[in-house]
C-alpha positions in Angstrom: 20.6 -38.6 69.4 19.6 -41.1 66.8 18.1 -40.0 63.6 15.6 -42.9 63.8 13.8 -41.1 66.6 12.6 -38.6 64.0 11.1 -41.2 61.7 7.6 -40.1 60.8 7.6 -36.9 62.8 5.7 -33.9 61.5 7.4 -31.5 59.1 9.3 -28.8 61.0 10.1 -31.0 63.9 13.6 -30.6 65.3 15.9 -32.7 67.4 18.5 -31.5 69.7 20.3 -33.2 72.6 23.4 -32.9 74.8 25.7 -35.8 75.5 25.0 -35.5 79.2 21.3 -36.0 78.6 20.5 -32.7 80.5 19.2 -29.5 79.1 21.8 -26.8 78.5 21.4 -23.1 77.9 22.3 -23.3 74.2 19.7 -26.1 73.7 17.0 -24.1 75.5 17.9 -21.1 73.3 17.4 -23.2 70.2 14.1 -24.5 71.6 12.9 -21.0 72.4 13.6 -19.8 68.9 11.6 -22.8 67.6 8.8 -21.9 70.1 8.7 -18.3 68.9 8.6 -19.4 65.2 5.5 -21.4 65.8 3.7 -19.2 68.4 4.4 -15.9 66.5 4.0 -13.6 69.5 3.2 -9.9 68.7 2.6 -6.8 70.8 -1.2 -7.2 70.2 -1.1 -11.0 70.8 1.7 -11.7 73.4 2.5 -15.2 74.7 2.9 -16.4 78.3 5.5 -19.1 78.8 5.4 -20.9 82.2 8.7 -22.4 83.2 10.4 -23.9 86.3 13.5 -22.1 87.6 16.1 -24.2 85.9 19.3 -22.2 85.3 18.9 -22.8 81.5 15.7 -20.8 81.7 16.4 -18.1 84.3 20.1 -17.4 83.7 19.9 -17.4 79.9 20.4 -13.8 78.8 19.7 -14.6 75.2 16.3 -16.0 76.0 15.4 -13.3 78.4 16.4 -10.6 75.8 14.5 -12.3 73.0 11.4 -12.7 75.2 11.3 -9.0 76.0 11.9 -8.0 72.4 9.4 -10.4 70.9 6.5 -10.1 73.4 6.9 -13.4 75.3 6.2 -13.0 79.0 8.1 -15.6 81.0 6.6 -16.7 84.3 8.8 -18.9 86.6 7.1 -21.0 89.2 8.2 -21.0 92.8 11.0 -23.5 93.6 10.0 -26.9 94.9 6.3 -26.3 94.0 6.1 -27.0 90.3 4.5 -30.4 90.9 1.6 -28.6 92.6 1.5 -25.4 90.6 2.1 -26.4 87.0 -1.3 -25.8 85.4 -0.6 -28.0 82.4 0.4 -31.0 84.6 -3.0 -30.9 86.3 -5.3 -29.7 83.6 -3.8 -31.0 80.4 -1.0 -33.6 80.8 -3.0 -35.8 83.1 -5.9 -36.3 80.7 -3.5 -36.4 77.8 -1.5 -39.2 79.4 -4.8 -41.2 79.9 -5.9 -40.8 76.3 -2.4 -41.4 75.0 -2.1 -44.7 76.9 -5.5 -45.7 75.5 -4.3 -44.9 71.9 -1.1 -46.8 72.5 -3.1 -49.8 73.6 -5.2 -49.6 70.4 -2.0 -49.2 68.3 -0.3 -52.1 69.9 -3.3 -54.3 69.3 -3.4 -53.4 65.6 0.5 -53.6 65.2 1.6 -56.9 66.9 5.3 -57.4 67.4 8.1 -55.7 69.1 7.7 -51.9 69.5 10.5 -49.5 70.2 10.8 -45.8 70.8 11.6 -45.4 67.0 7.9 -45.9 66.2 6.7 -43.0 68.3 7.1 -40.4 65.6 5.6 -42.7 63.0 2.6 -43.4 65.2 2.1 -39.6 65.9 2.1 -38.9 62.2 -0.4 -41.7 61.4 -2.7 -40.6 64.3 -2.5 -36.9 63.2 -3.5 -37.9 59.7 -6.4 -40.0 61.0 -7.6 -37.1 63.1 -7.5 -34.7 60.2 -9.5 -37.1 58.0 -12.1 -37.5 60.7 -12.7 -33.7 60.7 
């Protein structure tokens, strides 16, 4: 993990990775704590978290216990069907990818030169500021 990947990210953003490049139970536990901090589930306002059946999700006793204790309902999708069943892929991520690509095109046009992954956080922060000003 390179610190430069966090350049320009929003306050409170976190970075975690494993040398193998694959998710591990400990990393997912850290992500889950970050998720709960920002979603603030309560008994009156619980949260549903839709996951695949990766072992770091389903065999993670810490996450399962925290979810039960802090009103997070975990729903795991049927194996080998996530590409068809994941609601966010169909309803949110597809359109987001389209609009994101359009915005990247605009950004590249107004920022000529070589672009690397290190500008992604900076671009996100600039774009978020522009959106807030437009409101």
